[in-house]
C-alpha positions as CSV (number, residue, x, y, z in Angstrom):
1,M,-53.2,40.8,6.3
2,L,-50.3,43.3,6.4
3,E,-48.4,43.8,9.7
4,N,-47.9,47.4,11.1
5,N,-44.4,47.7,9.9
6,Q,-45.4,46.6,6.4
7,M,-48.3,49.0,6.2
8,N,-46.1,51.9,7.4
9,A,-43.6,51.2,4.7
10,L,-46.3,51.2,2.1
11,L,-47.8,54.4,3.3
12,K,-44.4,56.1,3.2
13,L,-44.3,55.2,-0.5
14,V,-47.6,56.9,-1.4
15,P,-46.2,60.5,-1.7
16,C,-43.4,59.2,-3.8
17,M,-45.9,57.3,-6.0
18,L,-48.0,60.5,-6.6
19,I,-44.9,62.5,-7.6
20,A,-43.6,59.7,-9.7
21,L,-46.7,59.7,-11.8
22,F,-45.6,63.0,-13.3
23,T,-41.9,62.0,-13.7
24,D,-40.3,60.9,-16.9
25,Y,-40.2,57.1,-17.0
26,Y,-37.0,57.3,-19.0
27,S,-35.1,59.1,-16.1
28,Y,-35.8,56.2,-13.8
29,T,-34.6,53.6,-16.2
30,R,-31.4,55.5,-16.6
31,N,-31.0,55.6,-12.8
32,L,-31.6,51.9,-12.7
33,Y,-28.1,51.3,-13.9
34,G,-26.5,53.8,-11.6
35,D,-24.7,53.4,-8.3
36,S,-27.1,51.1,-6.3
37,D,-25.3,51.7,-3.0
38,N,-26.2,55.4,-3.0
39,S,-28.9,55.8,-0.4
40,L,-30.8,58.6,-2.2
41,L,-30.8,56.6,-5.4
42,C,-32.0,53.6,-3.5
43,N,-35.1,55.5,-2.4
44,M,-35.7,56.3,-6.1
45,L,-35.3,52.7,-7.0
46,Y,-37.7,51.6,-4.2
47,T,-40.3,53.9,-5.7
48,Y,-39.6,52.7,-9.2
49,G,-40.0,49.1,-8.1
50,F,-43.3,49.8,-6.4
51,L,-44.6,51.8,-9.4
52,S,-43.5,49.2,-11.9
53,L,-45.2,46.5,-9.8
54,I,-48.5,48.4,-10.1
55,F,-48.4,50.4,-13.3
56,T,-46.0,48.8,-15.9
57,P,-46.1,45.6,-17.9
58,F,-42.6,45.0,-16.8
59,S,-43.6,44.6,-13.1
60,W,-42.1,41.4,-12.0
61,Y,-38.9,41.7,-14.1
62,G,-38.4,45.3,-13.0
63,F,-39.2,44.6,-9.3
64,S,-37.0,41.5,-9.1
65,Y,-34.1,43.5,-10.6
66,I,-34.6,46.3,-8.2
67,L,-34.7,44.0,-5.2
68,E,-31.4,42.5,-6.4
69,C,-29.8,45.9,-6.3
70,I,-31.1,46.9,-2.8
71,P,-28.8,46.0,0.1
72,D,-30.3,43.5,2.6
73,N,-33.3,43.0,0.3
74,K,-35.6,44.9,2.8
75,Y,-38.6,45.1,0.5
76,A,-38.5,41.4,-0.3
77,E,-39.1,40.9,3.4
78,I,-42.0,43.4,3.3
79,F,-43.7,41.6,0.5
80,K,-42.9,38.1,1.9
81,M,-41.0,37.2,-1.2
82,P,-38.0,34.9,-1.2
83,K,-34.8,36.4,-2.7
84,I,-33.8,34.7,-6.0
85,V,-30.3,34.6,-7.3
86,D,-30.2,33.0,-10.8
87,N,-31.8,29.6,-10.3
88,Y,-31.3,29.6,-6.5
89,V,-34.0,30.7,-4.0
90,L,-33.1,32.0,-0.5
91,E,-35.9,30.9,1.9
92,R,-34.9,32.0,5.4
93,K,-31.9,32.9,7.5
94,I,-30.5,29.9,9.4
95,G,-27.3,31.3,10.8
96,K,-24.3,33.6,10.6
97,G,-20.8,32.8,9.3
98,Q,-17.5,34.6,9.4
99,F,-18.4,36.9,6.5
100,G,-22.2,37.2,6.5
101,D,-25.5,35.5,6.8
102,V,-26.3,31.9,5.9
103,F,-29.7,31.1,4.3
104,K,-31.6,27.9,3.8
105,G,-32.5,27.7,0.1
106,Y,-32.9,25.4,-2.8
107,N,-32.0,25.0,-6.5
108,K,-35.1,25.6,-8.7
109,L,-33.7,23.3,-11.4
110,N,-33.5,20.1,-9.4
111,N,-35.3,21.0,-6.1
112,Q,-32.1,20.3,-4.2
113,D,-31.9,21.8,-0.7
114,I,-28.8,23.9,-0.2
115,A,-27.2,26.4,2.2
116,I,-26.4,29.8,0.8
117,K,-23.7,32.0,2.3
118,C,-24.4,35.7,1.5
119,V,-21.2,37.8,1.7
120,N,-21.5,41.6,1.3
121,R,-18.9,42.9,-1.1
122,A,-18.4,46.0,1.0
123,S,-17.1,43.9,3.9
124,L,-14.4,42.2,1.8
125,K,-11.5,44.5,2.5
126,G,-7.9,43.5,3.1
127,K,-7.6,40.4,5.2
128,F,-11.3,39.4,4.9
129,H,-11.1,39.1,1.2
130,E,-8.1,36.8,1.5
131,L,-9.9,34.7,4.1
132,L,-12.9,34.3,1.8
133,E,-10.7,33.3,-1.1
134,N,-9.0,30.7,1.1
135,E,-12.4,29.2,2.1
136,I,-13.4,29.0,-1.6
137,K,-10.1,27.3,-2.5
138,V,-10.4,24.8,0.3
139,L,-13.9,23.8,-0.6
140,R,-13.0,23.5,-4.3
141,T,-9.9,21.4,-3.4
142,C,-11.4,18.9,-1.0
143,N,-13.7,16.1,-2.1
144,N,-14.5,14.1,1.0
145,D,-17.6,12.6,2.4
146,N,-17.0,14.3,5.7
147,I,-16.2,17.8,4.4
148,I,-19.0,20.2,3.3
149,K,-19.3,20.5,-0.5
150,L,-19.3,23.7,-2.6
151,Y,-21.8,23.6,-5.5
152,D,-21.7,27.0,-7.1
153,I,-20.7,30.7,-6.7
154,K,-22.8,33.6,-7.8
155,K,-21.9,37.3,-7.8
156,T,-24.2,40.3,-7.9
157,A,-23.7,44.1,-7.6
158,N,-23.6,43.9,-3.8
159,N,-22.9,40.3,-2.8
160,F,-21.1,37.0,-3.3
161,Y,-23.2,33.9,-2.9
162,L,-21.7,30.5,-2.0
163,M,-24.0,27.6,-2.7
164,I,-23.0,24.9,-0.3
165,E,-24.2,21.5,0.9
166,Y,-27.2,21.8,3.3
167,C,-27.1,19.7,6.4
168,N,-30.5,18.7,7.8
169,E,-29.5,18.1,11.5
170,G,-27.8,21.3,12.5
171,D,-24.4,21.4,14.2
172,L,-22.8,19.3,17.0
173,M,-23.0,22.2,19.5
174,Q,-26.8,22.2,19.4
175,Y,-26.8,18.4,19.3
176,L,-24.6,18.3,22.5
177,K,-26.9,20.8,24.3
178,E,-29.8,18.4,23.8
179,K,-27.8,15.2,24.7
180,K,-25.6,16.7,27.5
181,Y,-22.8,14.2,26.5
182,L,-22.5,11.3,24.1
183,P,-22.0,7.6,24.9
184,Q,-18.5,6.6,24.0
185,E,-19.4,4.5,20.9
186,E,-21.4,7.4,19.3
187,A,-18.6,9.9,20.1
188,I,-16.0,7.5,18.6
189,E,-18.1,7.1,15.4
190,Y,-18.2,10.9,15.0
191,F,-14.5,11.2,15.9
192,I,-13.5,8.6,13.2
193,Q,-15.5,10.6,10.6
194,I,-13.8,13.8,11.8
195,L,-10.4,12.2,11.3
196,N,-11.4,11.0,7.9
197,G,-12.2,14.6,6.9
198,F,-8.8,15.8,8.2
199,K,-7.0,13.1,6.1
200,T,-7.9,15.1,3.0
201,L,-7.1,18.5,4.7
202,V,-3.7,17.3,5.9
203,K,-2.9,15.8,2.4
204,N,-3.6,19.1,0.8
205,K,-1.7,21.1,3.5
206,I,-4.8,22.8,4.8
207,M,-5.2,24.1,8.4
208,H,-8.8,24.6,9.6
209,R,-7.8,27.0,12.5
210,D,-11.3,27.3,13.8
211,F,-12.3,23.7,14.5
212,K,-15.1,23.6,17.1
213,L,-18.5,22.0,17.7
214,A,-20.4,24.8,15.9
215,N,-18.4,24.1,12.7
216,I,-19.2,20.4,12.6
217,L,-22.6,19.8,10.9
218,K,-24.8,16.7,10.8
219,H,-26.6,15.3,7.8
220,D,-28.5,12.1,8.0
221,G,-26.5,11.0,11.0
222,N,-23.1,11.7,9.3
223,I,-20.5,14.4,10.1
224,K,-19.6,17.3,7.8
225,I,-16.7,19.6,8.6
226,A,-17.7,23.2,7.7
227,D,-16.9,26.9,7.9
228,F,-13.4,27.2,6.5
229,G,-13.4,31.0,6.9
230,F,-10.2,31.0,8.9
231,S,-8.5,28.1,7.1
232,K,-5.1,28.5,5.6
233,L,-3.3,26.8,2.7
234,L,0.2,26.2,4.1
235,G,3.4,26.9,2.2
236,N,6.6,24.8,2.1
237,D,7.5,25.7,5.8
238,N,4.1,24.4,7.0
239,M,4.0,27.3,9.5
240,A,1.4,30.0,10.3
241,S,1.4,32.9,12.8
242,T,-2.0,34.6,12.7
243,M,-4.1,34.2,15.9
244,L,-7.5,33.1,14.6
245,G,-10.2,30.7,16.0
246,S,-12.2,30.1,19.2
247,P,-10.1,30.3,22.4
248,L,-11.6,27.3,24.2
249,N,-10.6,25.1,21.3
250,M,-7.4,26.9,20.4
251,A,-4.0,25.2,20.8
252,P,-1.8,26.7,23.5
253,E,0.9,27.7,21.0
254,V,-1.7,29.8,19.2
255,L,-3.0,31.4,22.4
256,N,0.6,32.3,23.3
257,G,1.1,34.1,19.9
258,Q,3.8,31.6,18.7
259,D,4.3,30.3,15.2
260,Y,2.4,27.1,14.8
261,T,1.9,24.2,12.4
262,N,-1.2,22.2,11.5
263,K,-0.7,20.2,14.7
264,A,-2.7,23.0,16.3
265,D,-5.7,21.4,14.6
266,I,-4.9,18.2,16.5
267,W,-5.3,20.0,19.8
268,S,-8.6,21.4,18.5
269,I,-9.9,18.0,17.5
270,G,-8.9,16.7,20.9
271,T,-10.9,19.4,22.6
272,V,-14.0,18.6,20.5
273,F,-13.7,14.9,21.2
274,Y,-13.4,15.7,24.9
275,E,-16.5,17.8,24.7
276,L,-18.5,15.1,23.0
277,L,-17.5,12.6,25.7
278,F,-18.0,14.8,28.8
279,G,-20.2,17.7,27.7
280,K,-17.7,20.4,28.6
281,P,-14.3,21.7,27.3
282,P,-11.1,20.3,28.8
283,Y,-10.0,23.7,30.0
284,T,-12.1,26.8,30.8
285,A,-11.5,30.3,32.2
286,S,-13.2,33.7,32.3
287,N,-10.4,35.4,30.4
288,M,-7.5,34.5,28.0
289,I,-4.7,34.9,30.6
290,D,-6.3,32.4,33.0
291,L,-7.1,30.0,30.2
292,I,-3.5,29.9,29.2
293,K,-2.4,29.3,32.9
294,N,-5.0,26.5,33.3
295,I,-3.8,24.7,30.2
296,Q,-0.1,25.0,31.1
297,N,-0.5,24.2,34.8
298,K,-3.5,21.9,35.3
299,P,-3.3,18.2,34.4
300,L,-6.0,16.9,32.0
301,E,-9.0,15.7,34.0
302,I,-11.0,12.6,32.9
303,P,-14.4,12.9,34.6
304,R,-15.4,9.2,34.6
305,K,-18.5,10.0,36.7
306,I,-19.9,11.7,33.6
307,N,-18.6,9.1,31.1
308,N,-16.6,6.0,32.1
309,I,-14.5,5.9,29.0
310,E,-12.2,3.0,28.1
311,P,-8.4,3.3,28.5
312,L,-8.0,3.4,24.7
313,I,-10.1,6.6,24.5
314,E,-8.2,8.2,27.4
315,D,-4.9,7.3,25.6
316,I,-5.8,9.2,22.4
317,L,-7.2,12.2,24.4
318,R,-4.0,12.6,26.4
319,K,-1.8,12.3,23.3
320,M,-3.8,14.9,21.4
321,L,-4.0,17.4,24.3
322,I,-0.3,17.6,25.0
323,V,0.7,21.3,25.6
324,D,4.1,21.1,23.8
325,P,3.3,20.7,20.0
326,R,6.6,18.9,19.5
327,K,5.5,16.1,21.9
328,R,1.9,16.1,20.6
329,I,0.9,13.1,18.6
330,E,1.8,13.3,14.8
331,W,-0.9,13.2,12.2
332,E,0.3,9.8,10.8
333,D,0.2,8.3,14.3
334,L,-3.3,9.8,14.9
335,F,-4.6,8.3,11.6
336,S,-3.2,4.9,12.5
337,H,-4.1,4.8,16.2
338,K,-6.1,1.8,17.3
339,I,-9.1,3.9,18.0
340,N,-9.7,4.0,14.2
341,N,-10.5,0.3,14.4
342,Y,-12.3,0.4,17.7
343,M,-15.8,-0.3,16.4
344,E,-14.7,-3.0,14.0
345,D,-12.5,-4.8,16.6
346,K,-15.3,-4.6,19.2
347,L,-17.9,-6.0,16.9
348,K,-15.7,-8.8,15.6
349,K,-14.9,-9.8,19.2
350,E,-18.5,-9.8,20.2
351,L,-19.3,-12.0,17.1
352,E,-16.5,-14.4,17.9
353,D,-17.6,-14.7,21.6
354,T,-21.2,-15.1,20.7
355,L,-20.6,-17.9,18.1
356,H,-18.7,-19.8,20.7
357,C,-21.5,-19.7,23.3
358,D,-23.5,-22.8,24.2
359,G,-26.6,-23.2,22.1
360,S,-27.5,-23.6,18.4
361,L,-26.1,-21.5,15.7
362,S,-29.4,-19.8,15.1
363,M,-29.7,-19.0,18.8
364,N,-26.2,-17.5,18.9
365,M,-26.7,-15.5,15.8
366,S,-29.9,-14.1,17.3
367,R,-27.9,-13.1,20.4
368,F,-25.3,-11.3,18.3
369,Y,-28.1,-9.6,16.4
370,I,-29.6,-8.2,19.6
371,K,-26.3,-6.8,20.7
372,A,-25.3,-5.3,17.4
373,N,-28.8,-3.8,16.5
374,K,-29.9,-2.6,20.0
375,V,-30.6,1.0,18.9
376,I,-31.4,2.6,15.6
377,D,-32.4,6.3,16.0
378,H,-32.0,7.4,12.4
379,P,-33.0,5.9,9.1
380,S,-29.4,6.4,7.8
381,E,-28.2,3.8,10.3
382,I,-30.2,1.1,8.6
383,Q,-27.8,0.5,5.8
384,K,-24.9,0.3,8.2
385,K,-26.8,-2.3,10.3
386,Q,-27.7,-4.3,7.2
387,E,-24.0,-4.5,6.1
388,L,-23.0,-5.5,9.6
389,N,-25.7,-8.3,9.7
390,Q,-24.7,-9.6,6.3
391,Y,-21.0,-9.7,7.4
392,A,-22.0,-11.6,10.6
393,A,-24.1,-14.1,8.6
394,N,-21.2,-14.7,6.2
395,V,-18.8,-15.3,9.1
396,A,-21.2,-17.7,10.7
397,K,-21.7,-19.5,7.4
398,T,-18.1,-19.9,6.5
399,G,-16.5,-19.8,9.9
400,K,-13.9,-17.3,8.6
401,D,-13.3,-13.6,8.9
402,Q,-14.6,-12.1,5.7
403,G,-12.1,-9.2,5.8
404,Q,-14.3,-6.8,3.9
405,Y,-16.4,-5.5,6.8
406,T,-14.3,-2.5,7.6
407,G,-14.4,-1.3,4.0
408,Q,-18.1,-1.7,3.8
409,F,-19.2,-0.1,7.0
410,Y,-16.8,1.9,9.1
411,K,-14.0,2.8,6.8
412,R,-15.0,6.1,5.0
413,K,-13.8,7.0,1.5
414,T,-11.1,9.6,1.9
415,E,-10.9,10.6,-1.7
416,R,-13.9,10.7,-3.9
417,D,-13.5,10.0,-7.6
418,E,-14.5,13.3,-9.3
419,S,-16.2,11.8,-12.3
420,Q,-18.2,9.3,-10.1
421,Y,-19.1,12.2,-7.8
422,N,-20.5,14.2,-10.8
423,N,-22.3,11.2,-12.2
424,N,-24.0,10.6,-8.9
425,N,-25.1,14.2,-8.7
426,N,-26.5,14.0,-12.2
427,E,-28.4,10.8,-11.3
428,N,-29.9,12.4,-8.2
429,E,-30.9,15.5,-10.2
430,N,-32.6,13.4,-12.9
431,K,-34.6,11.5,-10.2
432,Q,-35.9,14.6,-8.7
433,E,-39.1,16.1,-10.1
434,E,-38.6,19.5,-11.7
435,R,-40.2,22.4,-9.7
436,K,-43.2,23.9,-11.4
437,Q,-42.9,27.5,-12.5
438,T,-45.0,29.6,-10.1
439,D,-45.0,33.2,-9.0
440,N,-42.9,34.2,-6.1
441,E,-45.8,34.2,-3.6
442,D,-46.7,30.6,-4.5
443,V,-43.1,29.5,-4.2
444,S,-42.8,31.0,-0.8
445,T,-46.0,29.3,0.5
446,E,-45.0,26.0,-1.1
447,E,-41.6,26.1,0.5
448,S,-42.9,26.7,4.0
449,I,-45.1,23.6,3.6
450,R,-42.3,21.5,2.0
451,E,-39.9,22.5,4.7
452,K,-42.3,21.5,7.5
453,E,-43.0,18.3,5.7
454,I,-39.3,17.4,5.7
455,R,-39.0,18.2,9.4
456,I,-42.1,16.1,10.3
457,R,-41.0,13.2,8.1
458,K,-37.8,13.0,10.2
459,R,-39.9,13.0,13.4
460,N,-42.2,10.4,12.0
461,A,-39.3,8.1,11.2
462,N,-38.0,8.6,14.8
463,R,-41.4,7.7,16.1
464,I,-41.5,4.4,14.4
465,L,-37.9,3.6,15.2
466,H,-38.7,4.3,18.8
467,E,-41.2,1.5,18.9
468,R,-38.7,-0.7,17.2
469,N,-36.1,0.1,19.9
470,I,-38.6,-0.9,22.6
471,Y,-39.1,-4.4,21.4
472,V,-35.3,-4.9,20.9
473,F,-34.9,-3.7,24.5
474,L,-37.2,-6.6,25.6
475,A,-34.9,-9.0,23.6
476,S,-31.8,-7.7,25.5
477,V,-33.5,-8.1,28.9
478,A,-34.6,-11.6,27.9
479,E,-31.0,-12.5,27.0
480,D,-29.7,-11.3,30.4
481,A,-32.5,-13.2,32.2
482,M,-31.6,-16.5,30.5
483,N,-28.0,-16.1,31.6
484,N,-29.1,-16.3,35.2
485,T,-29.6,-20.1,35.0
486,S,-29.5,-20.5,38.8
487,L,-32.7,-18.5,39.2
488,K,-36.0,-20.4,39.2
489,Y,-37.9,-18.3,36.7
490,S,-35.0,-17.2,34.4
491,D,-36.1,-19.3,31.3
492,I,-39.8,-18.5,31.8
493,I,-39.0,-14.7,31.9
494,G,-36.8,-15.0,28.9
495,F,-39.5,-16.9,26.9
496,L,-42.3,-14.5,27.9
497,L,-40.3,-11.4,27.0
498,V,-39.4,-12.8,23.6
499,K,-43.0,-13.7,23.0
500,K,-44.1,-10.2,24.0
501,L,-41.5,-8.6,21.7
502,L,-42.6,-10.9,18.8
503,Q,-46.2,-9.6,19.3
504,L,-44.9,-6.0,19.2
505,V,-42.9,-6.7,16.0
506,D,-45.9,-8.4,14.4
507,F,-48.2,-5.5,15.3
508,L,-45.8,-2.9,14.0
509,A,-45.1,-4.7,10.8
510,T,-48.8,-5.4,10.2
511,K,-49.7,-1.7,10.7
512,M,-47.0,-0.6,8.4
513,T,-48.1,-3.0,5.7
514,Q,-51.6,-1.5,6.0
515,K,-50.1,2.0,6.2
516,S,-52.2,2.6,9.2
517,N,-51.5,5.9,11.0
518,I,-51.7,4.4,14.5
519,Y,-49.6,7.2,16.1
520,N,-51.6,10.1,14.5
521,L,-48.6,11.4,12.7
522,E,-48.7,14.5,10.5
523,F,-48.1,14.4,6.7
524,W,-48.7,10.6,6.9
525,D,-49.6,10.1,3.2
526,Q,-46.4,11.8,2.2
527,F,-44.4,9.9,4.7
528,V,-45.5,6.5,3.6
529,S,-44.4,7.3,0.1
530,S,-40.9,8.3,1.3
531,K,-37.7,6.4,1.2
532,D,-37.4,6.5,5.0
533,F,-40.7,4.7,5.5
534,K,-39.8,2.0,2.9
535,D,-36.3,1.4,4.4
536,I,-37.8,1.1,8.0
537,F,-40.6,-1.1,6.8
538,V,-38.2,-3.5,5.0
539,Y,-35.9,-3.6,8.0
540,I,-38.7,-4.4,10.4
541,E,-40.0,-7.1,8.2
542,K,-36.6,-8.7,8.2
543,E,-36.4,-8.3,12.0
544,Y,-39.7,-10.2,12.3
545,D,-38.1,-13.2,10.6
546,V,-35.0,-12.9,12.9
547,F,-37.1,-12.8,16.1
548,R,-39.5,-15.5,14.8
549,L,-36.5,-17.9,14.5
550,Y,-35.3,-16.7,17.9
551,F,-38.7,-17.4,19.4
552,Q,-38.7,-21.0,17.9
553,S,-35.3,-21.7,19.4
554,M,-36.5,-20.3,22.8
555,Y,-39.6,-22.5,22.6
556,E,-37.5,-25.6,21.9
557,R,-35.2,-24.8,24.8
558,L,-38.2,-24.3,27.2
559,S,-39.9,-27.5,26.1
560,G,-36.9,-29.6,26.9
561,N,-36.1,-27.8,30.2
562,S,-36.6,-30.3,33.1
563,K,-36.4,-27.4,35.6
564,I,-39.6,-25.9,34.2
565,K,-41.4,-29.2,34.3
566,N,-40.8,-29.3,38.1
567,I,-42.4,-25.9,38.7
568,P,-46.2,-26.0,39.4
569,L,-47.9,-23.8,36.9
570,D,-51.6,-22.9,36.5
571,E,-53.5,-23.4,33.3
572,E,-53.3,-19.8,32.2
573,T,-49.5,-19.8,32.6
574,K,-49.2,-23.1,30.6
575,Q,-51.2,-21.5,27.8
576,C,-48.9,-18.5,27.8
577,L,-45.8,-20.8,27.5
578,S,-47.1,-22.3,24.2
579,S,-45.9,-21.4,20.7
580,N,-49.1,-19.4,20.0
581,I,-48.1,-15.7,19.8
582,N,-51.7,-14.4,19.4
583,Q,-52.8,-14.7,23.0
584,N,-52.6,-11.9,25.6
585,I,-49.8,-12.6,28.0
586,D,-49.5,-9.2,29.8
587,K,-51.1,-10.4,33.1
588,V,-48.9,-13.5,33.3
589,L,-45.8,-11.6,32.2
590,K,-46.2,-9.0,34.9
591,K,-46.8,-11.6,37.6
592,F,-43.5,-13.5,36.7
593,L,-41.5,-10.2,36.3
594,K,-42.4,-9.3,39.9
595,E,-41.5,-12.8,41.2
596,Y,-38.3,-12.9,39.2
597,V,-37.0,-9.5,40.2
598,H,-37.5,-10.3,43.9
599,E,-35.6,-13.5,43.4
600,L,-32.9,-11.7,41.5
601,V,-32.4,-9.0,44.2
602,Q,-32.1,-11.7,46.9
603,S,-29.5,-13.4,44.7
604,I,-27.5,-10.2,44.3
605,L,-27.5,-9.5,48.0
606,S,-26.2,-13.0,48.6
607,Q,-23.4,-12.3,46.1
608,V,-22.6,-9.1,47.9
609,Q,-22.0,-11.0,51.1
610,Q,-19.8,-13.4,49.3
611,K,-17.8,-10.4,47.9
612,K,-18.3,-11.3,44.3
613,D,-16.7,-9.3,41.5
614,P,-18.0,-5.6,41.6
615,E,-18.4,-5.5,37.8
616,S,-20.5,-8.7,37.9
617,L,-22.6,-7.1,40.7
618,R,-23.1,-4.0,38.6
619,Q,-24.4,-6.0,35.7
620,Q,-26.8,-7.8,37.9
621,W,-28.2,-4.5,39.5
622,T,-28.5,-3.1,36.0
623,H,-30.4,-6.2,34.9
624,A,-32.8,-5.7,37.9
625,D,-33.3,-2.1,37.0
626,R,-34.3,-3.0,33.5
627,I,-36.6,-5.8,34.6
628,L,-38.4,-3.2,36.7
629,D,-38.7,-1.0,33.7
630,C,-40.4,-3.8,31.8
631,L,-43.2,-3.5,34.3
632,K,-43.8,0.2,33.4
633,M,-42.9,0.4,29.8
634,E,-45.5,2.9,28.8
635,E,-44.4,5.3,31.4
636,I,-40.6,4.8,31.1
637,F,-40.5,4.7,27.3
638,K,-42.7,7.7,26.3
639,F,-41.6,8.9,22.9
640,E,-41.6,12.6,24.0
641,D,-41.5,14.2,27.5
642,S,-44.6,16.3,27.9
643,K,-42.8,18.9,30.0
644,N,-39.5,19.6,28.1
645,K,-40.5,18.1,24.8
646,Q,-37.3,16.0,24.7
647,I,-37.5,12.8,22.6
648,F,-36.5,9.6,24.4
649,N,-32.9,8.7,23.8
650,F,-32.2,4.9,24.0
651,K,-28.5,5.3,23.7
652,Q,-28.3,7.4,26.8
653,Y,-30.8,5.2,28.6
654,Y,-28.4,2.2,28.2
655,D,-25.4,4.3,29.1
656,E,-26.9,5.8,32.2
657,D,-26.5,2.7,34.4
658,D,-22.9,2.2,33.2
659,R,-21.8,5.6,34.5
660,M,-23.8,5.5,37.7
661,E,-22.0,4.7,41.0
662,I,-23.1,1.2,42.2
663,N,-24.6,2.6,45.4
664,Q,-26.7,5.0,43.3
665,L,-27.8,2.1,41.1
666,V,-28.8,0.1,44.2
667,K,-30.9,3.0,45.5
668,K,-32.5,3.4,42.1
669,V,-33.6,-0.3,42.1
670,E,-34.8,0.0,45.7
671,V,-37.1,3.0,44.8
672,K,-38.6,1.1,41.9
673,L,-39.1,-2.0,44.0
674,G,-41.1,0.1,46.5
675,Q,-43.3,1.4,43.7
676,I,-44.4,-2.1,42.6
677,Q,-45.3,-3.4,46.1
């Protein structure tokens, strides 16, 4: 049914329609090729389009051509028709760039999702035309996994259309609003990808000049640098003087109106990295003058209460956010800084330490697996985890550093081979089913359903991965429990938690095999046919094998434990400590969790009196907190908060205790203890 504004628009056309019935058709066709920006003529064209739609055999051709000539495509909105430019369809507005609106669309030839920048020709005067040309040159010059891609450019009577890569997860500004701040490992991973993108920009002497969170997009968990509307291709002097960009991310030399080099981008990258880590800019003010004063006079603050970052991260922040550009870190030093190998070095050390622990090789490999695979919150992370696990398995097998891990996982390709890039695109296009030819109304309806399906498919993947993250949480708590060998029930708790997680893995894998919609997810039939479902399913099946071996090692350890044999156990408990994973152990597990956590807290208080290492005490309090969460898993680990609709974030869950003051952590444990009495 038509809305009021649509009906009013149609009624206004009725008089024109009646007059037009007696008007020479030839005069309208002549006007069709006139000046389309003339408002009087536009009204005539509107009338022609409406009449041709109803009365002429050229209806859709004529009407589509008219709509193309009309600024802002107002009547396409009235008739709920998507705008079509050549083989590209503009579905809906998703944002606004430096020069015009940005639309979500797709390529009709291969069904590929794209973003379309619509730039009005009338707005391209003087400097703005130069800036648009710069953006196009930059996008055509740079082939990098972490820089947005330009697919095509189309021109019409009124507009330029830039067909660029569509990113399905929005920008980092919106992402940070949801997350408040990022755990340091996630922030570093994004930072490394940002640096990888800038390697290509620096190589080609390109300054971004407006680098900020809103211009960093996410696609399948990866970073894409975007919006080069203010970028500049540097000359031989490598200098620029125009003041462009966003003040809070702008280098002080730019704010002061001085000439500047591409080291101004280093400052901007530093401010973005700071925001990711702490959820706020390093310097703020209500006006430009105060902002400049704050930058020049206030020392850089590192708010560790928000995020207790490591010294290596603080080091790179301070080197990037030096006010004097001459003293600021150079690009070469930034690209070779140790932080670029942070993730690799950390994981290699964890692997080495784990392999040298007491216990069998299979037990130690399981321990490393738990540490390295604790959280997966996006299907795109699965391949990275698989590469990591294969690397670890090769190291364990040969006893040698394989040396290829960095290249496989964390090291990004800076330059993309153009022919390979084109071949990959062609392969992807051939794999996609060609869109059926339908009328505009059908396309519009189909796209709204398709778009919803894509969004829900992502949510469905997150829902299943959430269950996966829960059982790995149990594995991590079990590992911590078994390290407390002085406690009476440590091995029993470890074994029961691993048995519980194996039951959860088995349940999830079985239901996925059966393709059972146990969580009542929308578009389930489409989802089970998707690549995301298949990737998650294969990964969970492999995890079942990993945890089955882990469980067997735990059972052998428990069976040979003389300490357990001296503990009086009832028959129900003995049955639960068997290798049979099909029995219900919930009652016994809760009983021992309560006994264990009280024993644990008493042990911690004793260590406090002995003035043990504060970091060791923090780890013990954190362990107590997570044991208590095991008692209320359904409440603690709800997938979505019913009030604010926020999806549970496991990365922030793990990070929360690390940044909490130890006295706050103690109070948190005390409150939870009171709730289980």
